[in-house]
ZANU-893870 format. One record per residue (C-alpha): residue number from 1; x, y, z. Coordinates in steps of 0.5 Angstrom, whole numbers, padded with zeros to 4 digits, m for minus. Layout:
N
<NUM, <X, Y, Z>>
...
REM end
This chain:
719
<1, <m0248, 0130, m0195>>
<2, <m0243, 0130, m0189>>
<3, <m0244, 0135, m0183>>
<4, <m0238, 0139, m0182>>
<5, <m0237, 0142, m0175>>
<6, <m0233, 0147, m0173>>
<7, <m0233, 0149, m0166>>
<8, <m0234, 0156, m0164>>
<9, <m0228, 0159, m0159>>
<10, <m0226, 0165, m0157>>
<11, <m0221, 0170, m0158>>
<12, <m0219, 0170, m0151>>
<13, <m0218, 0163, m0151>>
<14, <m0213, 0163, m0156>>
<15, <m0209, 0169, m0154>>
<16, <m0208, 0166, m0147>>
<17, <m0205, 0160, m0150>>
<18, <m0201, 0164, m0154>>
<19, <m0198, 0168, m0148>>
<20, <m0197, 0163, m0144>>
<21, <m0194, 0158, m0149>>
<22, <m0191, 0162, m0154>>
<23, <m0195, 0158, m0160>>
<24, <m0198, 0162, m0166>>
<25, <m0205, 0164, m0167>>
<26, <m0207, 0158, m0171>>
<27, <m0204, 0153, m0167>>
<28, <m0207, 0156, m0161>>
<29, <m0214, 0155, m0164>>
<30, <m0213, 0148, m0166>>
<31, <m0211, 0146, m0159>>
<32, <m0217, 0150, m0156>>
<33, <m0222, 0146, m0161>>
<34, <m0218, 0140, m0159>>
<35, <m0219, 0142, m0151>>
<36, <m0211, 0141, m0151>>
<37, <m0211, 0147, m0146>>
<38, <m0209, 0144, m0139>>
<39, <m0201, 0145, m0138>>
<40, <m0201, 0137, m0136>>
<41, <m0204, 0136, m0143>>
<42, <m0200, 0141, m0147>>
<43, <m0193, 0139, m0144>>
<44, <m0193, 0133, m0149>>
<45, <m0194, 0137, m0155>>
<46, <m0189, 0142, m0153>>
<47, <m0184, 0137, m0150>>
<48, <m0180, 0131, m0153>>
<49, <m0175, 0129, m0148>>
<50, <m0176, 0122, m0144>>
<51, <m0175, 0127, m0137>>
<52, <m0182, 0128, m0138>>
<53, <m0185, 0121, m0138>>
<54, <m0188, 0118, m0131>>
<55, <m0183, 0115, m0126>>
<56, <m0183, 0107, m0126>>
<57, <m0184, 0106, m0119>>
<58, <m0190, 0110, m0119>>
<59, <m0193, 0103, m0120>>
<60, <m0195, 0101, m0113>>
<61, <m0192, 0094, m0114>>
<62, <m0186, 0096, m0118>>
<63, <m0181, 0095, m0112>>
<64, <m0184, 0088, m0111>>
<65, <m0183, 0086, m0118>>
<66, <m0176, 0089, m0118>>
<67, <m0174, 0085, m0112>>
<68, <m0177, 0078, m0114>>
<69, <m0173, 0079, m0120>>
<70, <m0166, 0081, m0117>>
<71, <m0167, 0075, m0112>>
<72, <m0168, 0070, m0118>>
<73, <m0161, 0073, m0121>>
<74, <m0158, 0072, m0114>>
<75, <m0161, 0065, m0113>>
<76, <m0159, 0063, m0121>>
<77, <m0166, 0061, m0122>>
<78, <m0169, 0060, m0129>>
<79, <m0174, 0065, m0131>>
<80, <m0179, 0065, m0137>>
<81, <m0182, 0070, m0140>>
<82, <m0189, 0069, m0143>>
<83, <m0191, 0074, m0148>>
<84, <m0197, 0075, m0154>>
<85, <m0196, 0074, m0161>>
<86, <m0198, 0081, m0163>>
<87, <m0193, 0086, m0164>>
<88, <m0194, 0089, m0157>>
<89, <m0193, 0082, m0154>>
<90, <m0187, 0081, m0159>>
<91, <m0183, 0087, m0157>>
<92, <m0185, 0087, m0150>>
<93, <m0182, 0080, m0150>>
<94, <m0176, 0083, m0153>>
<95, <m0175, 0089, m0149>>
<96, <m0175, 0084, m0142>>
<97, <m0171, 0079, m0145>>
<98, <m0165, 0084, m0147>>
<99, <m0165, 0087, m0140>>
<100, <m0165, 0080, m0136>>
<101, <m0160, 0077, m0141>>
<102, <m0156, 0083, m0140>>
<103, <m0156, 0082, m0133>>
<104, <m0153, 0075, m0133>>
<105, <m0160, 0071, m0132>>
<106, <m0162, 0065, m0134>>
<107, <m0168, 0067, m0138>>
<108, <m0172, 0064, m0144>>
<109, <m0178, 0066, m0147>>
<110, <m0184, 0063, m0150>>
<111, <m0190, 0066, m0155>>
<112, <m0196, 0062, m0157>>
<113, <m0195, 0058, m0163>>
<114, <m0199, 0055, m0168>>
<115, <m0206, 0055, m0166>>
<116, <m0204, 0056, m0158>>
<117, <m0210, 0060, m0155>>
<118, <m0208, 0067, m0152>>
<119, <m0205, 0068, m0145>>
<120, <m0201, 0063, m0140>>
<121, <m0203, 0056, m0141>>
<122, <m0202, 0050, m0136>>
<123, <m0198, 0046, m0141>>
<124, <m0193, 0052, m0141>>
<125, <m0193, 0052, m0134>>
<126, <m0191, 0044, m0134>>
<127, <m0186, 0045, m0139>>
<128, <m0182, 0050, m0135>>
<129, <m0183, 0047, m0128>>
<130, <m0181, 0040, m0131>>
<131, <m0174, 0044, m0133>>
<132, <m0174, 0046, m0126>>
<133, <m0176, 0054, m0127>>
<134, <m0179, 0058, m0122>>
<135, <m0181, 0065, m0124>>
<136, <m0185, 0066, m0130>>
<137, <m0186, 0073, m0132>>
<138, <m0192, 0074, m0137>>
<139, <m0192, 0080, m0141>>
<140, <m0198, 0083, m0145>>
<141, <m0202, 0078, m0142>>
<142, <m0203, 0074, m0135>>
<143, <m0208, 0079, m0132>>
<144, <m0214, 0074, m0134>>
<145, <m0210, 0068, m0133>>
<146, <m0213, 0066, m0126>>
<147, <m0213, 0058, m0126>>
<148, <m0206, 0058, m0130>>
<149, <m0203, 0062, m0125>>
<150, <m0206, 0059, m0119>>
<151, <m0203, 0052, m0122>>
<152, <m0196, 0055, m0123>>
<153, <m0196, 0057, m0115>>
<154, <m0198, 0049, m0114>>
<155, <m0192, 0047, m0118>>
<156, <m0188, 0052, m0114>>
<157, <m0187, 0057, m0119>>
<158, <m0188, 0065, m0118>>
<159, <m0191, 0069, m0123>>
<160, <m0190, 0077, m0124>>
<161, <m0196, 0079, m0129>>
<162, <m0194, 0085, m0133>>
<163, <m0200, 0087, m0137>>
<164, <m0204, 0093, m0139>>
<165, <m0211, 0090, m0141>>
<166, <m0217, 0091, m0137>>
<167, <m0217, 0087, m0131>>
<168, <m0222, 0082, m0129>>
<169, <m0227, 0083, m0123>>
<170, <m0222, 0077, m0119>>
<171, <m0215, 0078, m0120>>
<172, <m0210, 0072, m0121>>
<173, <m0207, 0070, m0115>>
<174, <m0202, 0069, m0112>>
<175, <m0198, 0074, m0117>>
<176, <m0194, 0081, m0117>>
<177, <m0198, 0085, m0122>>
<178, <m0196, 0091, m0125>>
<179, <m0202, 0094, m0130>>
<180, <m0204, 0101, m0130>>
<181, <m0211, 0099, m0131>>
<182, <m0211, 0097, m0124>>
<183, <m0215, 0101, m0119>>
<184, <m0209, 0101, m0114>>
<185, <m0204, 0101, m0119>>
<186, <m0201, 0108, m0117>>
<187, <m0199, 0110, m0124>>
<188, <m0202, 0116, m0127>>
<189, <m0203, 0114, m0134>>
<190, <m0207, 0108, m0136>>
<191, <m0207, 0108, m0143>>
<192, <m0200, 0105, m0145>>
<193, <m0198, 0099, m0149>>
<194, <m0196, 0092, m0146>>
<195, <m0189, 0094, m0148>>
<196, <m0189, 0100, m0145>>
<197, <m0190, 0097, m0138>>
<198, <m0185, 0092, m0139>>
<199, <m0180, 0098, m0141>>
<200, <m0182, 0101, m0134>>
<201, <m0180, 0095, m0131>>
<202, <m0173, 0095, m0135>>
<203, <m0172, 0102, m0133>>
<204, <m0174, 0100, m0125>>
<205, <m0169, 0094, m0126>>
<206, <m0163, 0099, m0129>>
<207, <m0165, 0104, m0123>>
<208, <m0164, 0098, m0118>>
<209, <m0157, 0098, m0120>>
<210, <m0155, 0105, m0117>>
<211, <m0154, 0107, m0110>>
<212, <m0161, 0111, m0110>>
<213, <m0165, 0104, m0110>>
<214, <m0170, 0104, m0104>>
<215, <m0166, 0110, m0101>>
<216, <m0170, 0114, m0096>>
<217, <m0169, 0121, m0098>>
<218, <m0172, 0128, m0096>>
<219, <m0171, 0134, m0099>>
<220, <m0172, 0140, m0094>>
<221, <m0172, 0147, m0095>>
<222, <m0174, 0153, m0091>>
<223, <m0177, 0160, m0093>>
<224, <m0180, 0166, m0089>>
<225, <m0187, 0167, m0089>>
<226, <m0189, 0174, m0085>>
<227, <m0186, 0173, m0078>>
<228, <m0185, 0166, m0079>>
<229, <m0181, 0160, m0082>>
<230, <m0184, 0155, m0086>>
<231, <m0180, 0148, m0087>>
<232, <m0182, 0144, m0093>>
<233, <m0180, 0137, m0093>>
<234, <m0181, 0132, m0099>>
<235, <m0180, 0125, m0098>>
<236, <m0178, 0121, m0104>>
<237, <m0177, 0113, m0105>>
<238, <m0174, 0111, m0112>>
<239, <m0175, 0118, m0114>>
<240, <m0182, 0118, m0113>>
<241, <m0186, 0123, m0108>>
<242, <m0189, 0119, m0102>>
<243, <m0190, 0124, m0097>>
<244, <m0190, 0131, m0096>>
<245, <m0190, 0136, m0089>>
<246, <m0190, 0143, m0089>>
<247, <m0189, 0146, m0082>>
<248, <m0189, 0153, m0080>>
<249, <m0186, 0156, m0074>>
<250, <m0185, 0163, m0071>>
<251, <m0178, 0163, m0068>>
<252, <m0177, 0162, m0061>>
<253, <m0184, 0159, m0059>>
<254, <m0183, 0152, m0060>>
<255, <m0177, 0147, m0060>>
<256, <m0176, 0142, m0066>>
<257, <m0178, 0136, m0062>>
<258, <m0185, 0140, m0061>>
<259, <m0186, 0139, m0068>>
<260, <m0187, 0134, m0073>>
<261, <m0181, 0134, m0076>>
<262, <m0177, 0129, m0072>>
<263, <m0182, 0123, m0073>>
<264, <m0182, 0125, m0081>>
<265, <m0175, 0126, m0082>>
<266, <m0173, 0119, m0078>>
<267, <m0169, 0115, m0082>>
<268, <m0168, 0119, m0088>>
<269, <m0162, 0122, m0092>>
<270, <m0164, 0129, m0092>>
<271, <m0162, 0134, m0098>>
<272, <m0162, 0141, m0098>>
<273, <m0160, 0147, m0103>>
<274, <m0155, 0151, m0100>>
<275, <m0153, 0148, m0093>>
<276, <m0150, 0155, m0090>>
<277, <m0157, 0159, m0091>>
<278, <m0161, 0153, m0089>>
<279, <m0157, 0152, m0083>>
<280, <m0158, 0159, m0081>>
<281, <m0165, 0159, m0082>>
<282, <m0166, 0153, m0078>>
<283, <m0162, 0156, m0072>>
<284, <m0166, 0162, m0073>>
<285, <m0173, 0158, m0072>>
<286, <m0171, 0153, m0067>>
<287, <m0164, 0156, m0064>>
<288, <m0157, 0154, m0065>>
<289, <m0157, 0148, m0061>>
<290, <m0164, 0145, m0062>>
<291, <m0162, 0143, m0069>>
<292, <m0159, 0136, m0069>>
<293, <m0160, 0132, m0075>>
<294, <m0155, 0132, m0081>>
<295, <m0156, 0135, m0088>>
<296, <m0153, 0134, m0094>>
<297, <m0152, 0140, m0099>>
<298, <m0153, 0138, m0106>>
<299, <m0152, 0144, m0110>>
<300, <m0144, 0143, m0111>>
<301, <m0146, 0136, m0113>>
<302, <m0151, 0139, m0118>>
<303, <m0147, 0144, m0120>>
<304, <m0142, 0139, m0123>>
<305, <m0147, 0137, m0128>>
<306, <m0151, 0143, m0129>>
<307, <m0146, 0149, m0128>>
<308, <m0151, 0155, m0128>>
<309, <m0154, 0153, m0122>>
<310, <m0147, 0154, m0118>>
<311, <m0149, 0160, m0114>>
<312, <m0157, 0160, m0116>>
<313, <m0162, 0160, m0110>>
<314, <m0167, 0155, m0110>>
<315, <m0172, 0161, m0112>>
<316, <m0168, 0162, m0118>>
<317, <m0168, 0154, m0119>>
<318, <m0175, 0154, m0119>>
<319, <m0176, 0159, m0124>>
<320, <m0171, 0155, m0129>>
<321, <m0176, 0149, m0128>>
<322, <m0180, 0147, m0135>>
<323, <m0184, 0143, m0131>>
<324, <m0187, 0149, m0127>>
<325, <m0189, 0152, m0134>>
<326, <m0194, 0147, m0135>>
<327, <m0196, 0146, m0128>>
<328, <m0195, 0139, m0127>>
<329, <m0191, 0140, m0120>>
<330, <m0193, 0146, m0116>>
<331, <m0189, 0152, m0118>>
<332, <m0186, 0153, m0111>>
<333, <m0179, 0152, m0108>>
<334, <m0179, 0145, m0106>>
<335, <m0182, 0143, m0113>>
<336, <m0176, 0146, m0117>>
<337, <m0172, 0143, m0112>>
<338, <m0175, 0136, m0113>>
<339, <m0175, 0137, m0121>>
<340, <m0167, 0139, m0121>>
<341, <m0166, 0133, m0116>>
<342, <m0169, 0128, m0121>>
<343, <m0165, 0131, m0127>>
<344, <m0159, 0131, m0123>>
<345, <m0160, 0123, m0121>>
<346, <m0162, 0121, m0128>>
<347, <m0155, 0125, m0131>>
<348, <m0151, 0121, m0125>>
<349, <m0154, 0115, m0127>>
<350, <m0152, 0116, m0135>>
<351, <m0145, 0117, m0133>>
<352, <m0145, 0111, m0128>>
<353, <m0148, 0107, m0133>>
<354, <m0146, 0109, m0140>>
<355, <m0149, 0103, m0144>>
<356, <m0156, 0104, m0141>>
<357, <m0157, 0110, m0146>>
<358, <m0156, 0106, m0152>>
<359, <m0160, 0100, m0149>>
<360, <m0166, 0105, m0148>>
<361, <m0165, 0108, m0155>>
<362, <m0166, 0101, m0158>>
<363, <m0172, 0100, m0153>>
<364, <m0176, 0106, m0155>>
<365, <m0176, 0104, m0162>>
<366, <m0180, 0098, m0160>>
<367, <m0184, 0102, m0155>>
<368, <m0186, 0107, m0161>>
<369, <m0188, 0101, m0165>>
<370, <m0192, 0098, m0160>>
<371, <m0196, 0104, m0158>>
<372, <m0198, 0105, m0165>>
<373, <m0199, 0097, m0166>>
<374, <m0204, 0097, m0160>>
<375, <m0207, 0103, m0162>>
<376, <m0205, 0107, m0156>>
<377, <m0208, 0114, m0155>>
<378, <m0203, 0119, m0158>>
<379, <m0203, 0123, m0151>>
<380, <m0199, 0124, m0145>>
<381, <m0193, 0120, m0145>>
<382, <m0195, 0116, m0151>>
<383, <m0193, 0122, m0155>>
<384, <m0186, 0122, m0152>>
<385, <m0185, 0115, m0153>>
<386, <m0187, 0115, m0161>>
<387, <m0183, 0122, m0162>>
<388, <m0177, 0119, m0159>>
<389, <m0177, 0112, m0163>>
<390, <m0178, 0116, m0169>>
<391, <m0172, 0121, m0168>>
<392, <m0168, 0115, m0166>>
<393, <m0170, 0111, m0172>>
<394, <m0169, 0118, m0177>>
<395, <m0162, 0119, m0173>>
<396, <m0158, 0115, m0178>>
<397, <m0158, 0108, m0180>>
<398, <m0153, 0106, m0175>>
<399, <m0158, 0108, m0169>>
<400, <m0163, 0103, m0172>>
<401, <m0163, 0097, m0167>>
<402, <m0161, 0090, m0170>>
<403, <m0167, 0086, m0173>>
<404, <m0171, 0093, m0175>>
<405, <m0165, 0095, m0179>>
<406, <m0166, 0089, m0183>>
<407, <m0174, 0089, m0184>>
<408, <m0173, 0096, m0186>>
<409, <m0168, 0095, m0191>>
<410, <m0173, 0089, m0194>>
<411, <m0179, 0094, m0194>>
<412, <m0175, 0099, m0198>>
<413, <m0175, 0104, m0192>>
<414, <m0168, 0104, m0189>>
<415, <m0165, 0111, m0189>>
<416, <m0172, 0114, m0191>>
<417, <m0175, 0119, m0186>>
<418, <m0180, 0115, m0183>>
<419, <m0187, 0118, m0180>>
<420, <m0192, 0115, m0175>>
<421, <m0196, 0113, m0181>>
<422, <m0190, 0109, m0184>>
<423, <m0189, 0105, m0178>>
<424, <m0197, 0104, m0177>>
<425, <m0198, 0102, m0184>>
<426, <m0192, 0098, m0186>>
<427, <m0187, 0096, m0181>>
<428, <m0193, 0094, m0176>>
<429, <m0197, 0090, m0181>>
<430, <m0191, 0086, m0183>>
<431, <m0189, 0084, m0176>>
<432, <m0196, 0083, m0174>>
<433, <m0196, 0078, m0180>>
<434, <m0192, 0073, m0176>>
<435, <m0196, 0072, m0170>>
<436, <m0203, 0072, m0174>>
<437, <m0200, 0066, m0178>>
<438, <m0198, 0062, m0172>>
<439, <m0190, 0064, m0172>>
<440, <m0189, 0070, m0167>>
<441, <m0182, 0067, m0165>>
<442, <m0180, 0069, m0172>>
<443, <m0181, 0076, m0171>>
<444, <m0178, 0075, m0164>>
<445, <m0172, 0072, m0167>>
<446, <m0171, 0078, m0172>>
<447, <m0170, 0082, m0166>>
<448, <m0166, 0077, m0161>>
<449, <m0161, 0073, m0166>>
<450, <m0154, 0076, m0166>>
<451, <m0153, 0073, m0173>>
<452, <m0154, 0078, m0179>>
<453, <m0155, 0074, m0184>>
<454, <m0160, 0070, m0180>>
<455, <m0164, 0077, m0179>>
<456, <m0164, 0078, m0186>>
<457, <m0167, 0072, m0188>>
<458, <m0172, 0072, m0182>>
<459, <m0174, 0079, m0185>>
<460, <m0175, 0076, m0192>>
<461, <m0180, 0071, m0189>>
<462, <m0184, 0076, m0185>>
<463, <m0185, 0080, m0191>>
<464, <m0187, 0074, m0195>>
<465, <m0192, 0072, m0189>>
<466, <m0195, 0079, m0190>>
<467, <m0197, 0078, m0197>>
<468, <m0200, 0071, m0195>>
<469, <m0204, 0075, m0189>>
<470, <m0206, 0080, m0194>>
<471, <m0209, 0074, m0199>>
<472, <m0212, 0071, m0193>>
<473, <m0216, 0078, m0191>>
<474, <m0218, 0078, m0198>>
<475, <m0221, 0071, m0197>>
<476, <m0224, 0072, m0191>>
<477, <m0228, 0079, m0193>>
<478, <m0231, 0074, m0199>>
<479, <m0233, 0069, m0194>>
<480, <m0236, 0074, m0189>>
<481, <m0240, 0080, m0193>>
<482, <m0247, 0076, m0194>>
<483, <m0247, 0074, m0187>>
<484, <m0245, 0080, m0184>>
<485, <m0250, 0084, m0188>>
<486, <m0255, 0079, m0186>>
<487, <m0253, 0079, m0178>>
<488, <m0254, 0086, m0177>>
<489, <m0262, 0086, m0177>>
<490, <m0261, 0079, m0173>>
<491, <m0257, 0083, m0167>>
<492, <m0262, 0089, m0167>>
<493, <m0258, 0093, m0171>>
<494, <m0253, 0094, m0166>>
<495, <m0248, 0088, m0167>>
<496, <m0245, 0085, m0174>>
<497, <m0243, 0078, m0173>>
<498, <m0239, 0073, m0177>>
<499, <m0238, 0066, m0176>>
<500, <m0234, 0062, m0181>>
<501, <m0230, 0056, m0180>>
<502, <m0226, 0058, m0187>>
<503, <m0223, 0064, m0184>>
<504, <m0216, 0064, m0181>>
<505, <m0216, 0065, m0174>>
<506, <m0210, 0070, m0175>>
<507, <m0214, 0075, m0179>>
<508, <m0221, 0075, m0175>>
<509, <m0219, 0082, m0171>>
<510, <m0217, 0085, m0178>>
<511, <m0224, 0083, m0181>>
<512, <m0228, 0085, m0175>>
<513, <m0224, 0092, m0175>>
<514, <m0226, 0092, m0183>>
<515, <m0233, 0090, m0181>>
<516, <m0234, 0095, m0176>>
<517, <m0231, 0101, m0180>>
<518, <m0237, 0098, m0186>>
<519, <m0243, 0098, m0181>>
<520, <m0241, 0103, m0176>>
<521, <m0243, 0098, m0170>>
<522, <m0239, 0093, m0166>>
<523, <m0237, 0087, m0170>>
<524, <m0235, 0080, m0168>>
<525, <m0231, 0075, m0172>>
<526, <m0231, 0067, m0170>>
<527, <m0227, 0062, m0173>>
<528, <m0226, 0055, m0170>>
<529, <m0219, 0051, m0169>>
<530, <m0221, 0044, m0168>>
<531, <m0227, 0044, m0162>>
<532, <m0225, 0051, m0160>>
<533, <m0228, 0057, m0162>>
<534, <m0224, 0063, m0163>>
<535, <m0226, 0070, m0163>>
<536, <m0224, 0077, m0164>>
<537, <m0229, 0084, m0163>>
<538, <m0227, 0091, m0165>>
<539, <m0232, 0096, m0162>>
<540, <m0234, 0103, m0163>>
<541, <m0239, 0108, m0161>>
<542, <m0238, 0108, m0153>>
<543, <m0239, 0100, m0153>>
<544, <m0234, 0097, m0148>>
<545, <m0232, 0091, m0151>>
<546, <m0229, 0087, m0145>>
<547, <m0236, 0089, m0141>>
<548, <m0240, 0086, m0147>>
<549, <m0236, 0080, m0146>>
<550, <m0236, 0080, m0139>>
<551, <m0244, 0080, m0140>>
<552, <m0243, 0073, m0143>>
<553, <m0237, 0071, m0139>>
<554, <m0240, 0064, m0137>>
<555, <m0239, 0061, m0144>>
<556, <m0232, 0063, m0145>>
<557, <m0226, 0059, m0144>>
<558, <m0222, 0066, m0143>>
<559, <m0224, 0073, m0145>>
<560, <m0221, 0080, m0144>>
<561, <m0218, 0086, m0148>>
<562, <m0219, 0093, m0148>>
<563, <m0225, 0098, m0149>>
<564, <m0224, 0098, m0157>>
<565, <m0221, 0091, m0158>>
<566, <m0222, 0084, m0155>>
<567, <m0221, 0077, m0156>>
<568, <m0225, 0070, m0153>>
<569, <m0225, 0063, m0154>>
<570, <m0231, 0058, m0152>>
<571, <m0232, 0050, m0154>>
<572, <m0235, 0049, m0160>>
<573, <m0241, 0045, m0157>>
<574, <m0243, 0052, m0154>>
<575, <m0244, 0056, m0161>>
<576, <m0252, 0056, m0161>>
<577, <m0252, 0058, m0153>>
<578, <m0246, 0064, m0155>>
<579, <m0251, 0066, m0161>>
<580, <m0257, 0066, m0157>>
<581, <m0254, 0070, m0151>>
<582, <m0251, 0075, m0156>>
<583, <m0258, 0076, m0159>>
<584, <m0260, 0078, m0151>>
<585, <m0254, 0082, m0150>>
<586, <m0255, 0086, m0156>>
<587, <m0262, 0088, m0154>>
<588, <m0260, 0091, m0148>>
<589, <m0253, 0095, m0150>>
<590, <m0253, 0102, m0152>>
<591, <m0249, 0105, m0157>>
<592, <m0248, 0113, m0158>>
<593, <m0250, 0117, m0164>>
<594, <m0246, 0115, m0170>>
<595, <m0241, 0120, m0173>>
<596, <m0240, 0117, m0179>>
<597, <m0242, 0122, m0183>>
<598, <m0239, 0128, m0179>>
<599, <m0232, 0132, m0179>>
<600, <m0229, 0136, m0174>>
<601, <m0226, 0142, m0177>>
<602, <m0219, 0144, m0173>>
<603, <m0219, 0151, m0177>>
<604, <m0221, 0155, m0183>>
<605, <m0216, 0157, m0187>>
<606, <m0217, 0163, m0192>>
<607, <m0214, 0163, m0199>>
<608, <m0209, 0168, m0197>>
<609, <m0206, 0164, m0191>>
<610, <m0205, 0157, m0196>>
<611, <m0198, 0157, m0195>>
<612, <m0193, 0152, m0194>>
<613, <m0193, 0153, m0186>>
<614, <m0199, 0150, m0186>>
<615, <m0195, 0143, m0186>>
<616, <m0191, 0145, m0180>>
<617, <m0197, 0147, m0176>>
<618, <m0200, 0140, m0178>>
<619, <m0193, 0137, m0176>>
<620, <m0194, 0140, m0169>>
<621, <m0199, 0135, m0167>>
<622, <m0195, 0129, m0170>>
<623, <m0195, 0124, m0168>>
<624, <m0202, 0123, m0170>>
<625, <m0207, 0117, m0168>>
<626, <m0212, 0115, m0163>>
<627, <m0215, 0121, m0160>>
<628, <m0211, 0125, m0164>>
<629, <m0213, 0125, m0171>>
<630, <m0209, 0129, m0177>>
<631, <m0210, 0136, m0177>>
<632, <m0216, 0138, m0181>>
<633, <m0216, 0144, m0185>>
<634, <m0222, 0147, m0188>>
<635, <m0222, 0153, m0194>>
<636, <m0228, 0156, m0197>>
<637, <m0229, 0159, m0204>>
<638, <m0223, 0157, m0207>>
<639, <m0222, 0156, m0215>>
<640, <m0220, 0149, m0218>>
<641, <m0215, 0152, m0223>>
<642, <m0214, 0145, m0226>>
<643, <m0216, 0138, m0225>>
<644, <m0214, 0131, m0228>>
<645, <m0215, 0123, m0226>>
<646, <m0209, 0118, m0225>>
<647, <m0208, 0112, m0222>>
<648, <m0204, 0105, m0224>>
<649, <m0208, 0102, m0229>>
<650, <m0215, 0104, m0228>>
<651, <m0215, 0112, m0226>>
<652, <m0219, 0112, m0220>>
<653, <m0216, 0118, m0216>>
<654, <m0217, 0125, m0217>>
<655, <m0212, 0131, m0217>>
<656, <m0214, 0138, m0217>>
<657, <m0209, 0144, m0217>>
<658, <m0211, 0150, m0212>>
<659, <m0209, 0157, m0212>>
<660, <m0206, 0159, m0205>>
<661, <m0202, 0165, m0203>>
<662, <m0196, 0166, m0208>>
<663, <m0196, 0158, m0209>>
<664, <m0201, 0153, m0212>>
<665, <m0202, 0147, m0208>>
<666, <m0203, 0140, m0211>>
<667, <m0209, 0137, m0208>>
<668, <m0210, 0129, m0208>>
<669, <m0217, 0126, m0207>>
<670, <m0216, 0118, m0207>>
<671, <m0222, 0114, m0210>>
<672, <m0226, 0120, m0212>>
<673, <m0224, 0120, m0220>>
<674, <m0231, 0120, m0221>>
<675, <m0233, 0126, m0219>>
<676, <m0230, 0130, m0224>>
<677, <m0235, 0133, m0229>>
<678, <m0240, 0130, m0225>>
<679, <m0240, 0134, m0219>>
<680, <m0233, 0138, m0220>>
<681, <m0231, 0142, m0226>>
<682, <m0224, 0146, m0227>>
<683, <m0226, 0153, m0226>>
<684, <m0231, 0152, m0220>>
<685, <m0231, 0155, m0213>>
<686, <m0231, 0149, m0208>>
<687, <m0230, 0149, m0200>>
<688, <m0225, 0143, m0198>>
<689, <m0223, 0139, m0192>>
<690, <m0216, 0137, m0193>>
<691, <m0210, 0135, m0189>>
<692, <m0203, 0138, m0191>>
<693, <m0197, 0134, m0191>>
<694, <m0190, 0134, m0195>>
<695, <m0190, 0130, m0201>>
<696, <m0182, 0127, m0201>>
<697, <m0180, 0125, m0208>>
<698, <m0172, 0124, m0210>>
<699, <m0170, 0128, m0203>>
<700, <m0175, 0134, m0205>>
<701, <m0180, 0136, m0201>>
<702, <m0187, 0140, m0203>>
<703, <m0193, 0141, m0200>>
<704, <m0199, 0138, m0202>>
<705, <m0207, 0137, m0200>>
<706, <m0210, 0131, m0198>>
<707, <m0217, 0132, m0199>>
<708, <m0222, 0129, m0194>>
<709, <m0229, 0132, m0197>>
<710, <m0231, 0137, m0202>>
<711, <m0237, 0141, m0204>>
<712, <m0239, 0147, m0209>>
<713, <m0239, 0153, m0206>>
<714, <m0245, 0157, m0206>>
<715, <m0242, 0162, m0211>>
<716, <m0239, 0155, m0215>>
<717, <m0237, 0159, m0221>>
<718, <m0232, 0164, m0223>>
<719, <m0236, 0170, m0225>>
REM end
């Protein structure tokens, strides 16, 4: 019997979140159980505006990457975007290609085709340099291409790496590298997709078109502290805080030249809020003649965009800041100044470059797809990306970007209210099929061709390829089952390994994922393309896939990836060595305890609280996904009012009717028709775990339960 875990929490923990963030008690209890209690985490559940994403120039190498691309534009250089064959790589390629071509650059792209290996190849370098190309930008790959990038340099070609995979111990050089997983990346959140990293680069390139790019700015404020004055200075570059100085001075004791201020402010454009007041306070502090630097009053300019601040003090501006509510920036006057200054600049940019808003909307649709496709954790700014992408797609047909519109139409999803589940299970799986079957260029063409008739044709071809992929997956499972079962004992019950030449390389990752789910241990699948072995690994239970592969790195031609998913290749001649090494590695790795038969309950709901509002509570935690599963409710001692089995052809599924408060809930239990009459009868009282959602049919919404587990209550009959 599965274990149902419901974490104990206190009333005070719930009330604290209710008071501070205005959420209801049920929502607050779920947040506490999920450890969503810090402002920096709560923000991404409460907010959806892109204003709350991290700044692109937080990447320490972003300015270098932007400058190199701007130089390439200035010199009319040929630029190659080299991407990957999966959805993340295809969308990353598309977003960057759209941007660079809009900038008027001579840009082309290349994706792995057919049986090409992952990552930049020397052949691609040769072809590009032979055409007098001089700048390669890798997207969703490159971090492990040490030899290839050195080779490109020898050929006189620069490389910018835009990636999000785990970096190897030795980084490729010479290259400009933008990867959030680098220790010194400077970026505050490491788990964004490759497409999201490209979106950051594109955002930085758009910002570089403004007057604010690389401008050294200091925000300055003065406020009294007892008998003294504190001068707060926040230094910015490309909207990112880079330094701060607080100087407290008793009036009349020192001149300004005796403080740290002159050195700190040298070469800066100095902005203040209410220059008259600031000038007066500085004069009181240092004397009228000792203050010689120029300040610019930004308040009148901000008021043109945000009229309510025209007469507001910086103290009241601080209180207006929603950022301060979450504690992400200090609840100080200078913190409020910074927040409103960034908002002002962003609004100025939208006015100056009106086309950027549409471009960003199209980008965000692809970024949201990539986040779901690459199973990025649904926390931090990934939540903003997916919320924005879904909101845009659901805003109306005219807002859906070309290519995606034709694919949604072919999948009968155009005009439907889309969810993250629709994107993950339907759209992503179809787009991935093109790359898995060696034709990633087809998916890129879907997004990039200007010919609508061609987009419609490509959409049909992609859906057809996905049908072929499904059959290949079924075939692979047939080939793998016996070998998989036998392999578990061979690898110390810690790994499942399948090696079979009949498996199509495009479904190795899918099969590895299915094996991992079946055996609840890390799984590897290997097939062959000529003399090269191609493998995929999917990992769980605390086993870092890239670290495991690093332990046998001398065998591989290349390898890399993420903690839970990685790929590798090696020469067929080393197969026996690979298997032996894998047995040795399996003996020393440690796996965390299995949780396959445990459920973490988010909230217990008595019968009187079984109302449609549960669906809205569950929706608060959307988008769901990695690290943020759908809300799991529990209700106990509830009566089964009715029961039936259903399904097309064979009736495999169970439908119960549960009495809630003033309404009856249909409760669906997939693939569990067999428990009716063997375990459950009409009239029984049961305890159930369930997800709450809307069933939408012919435009009508009705709440329903999706059952995860069920058991008879201790009082199992209605006596």
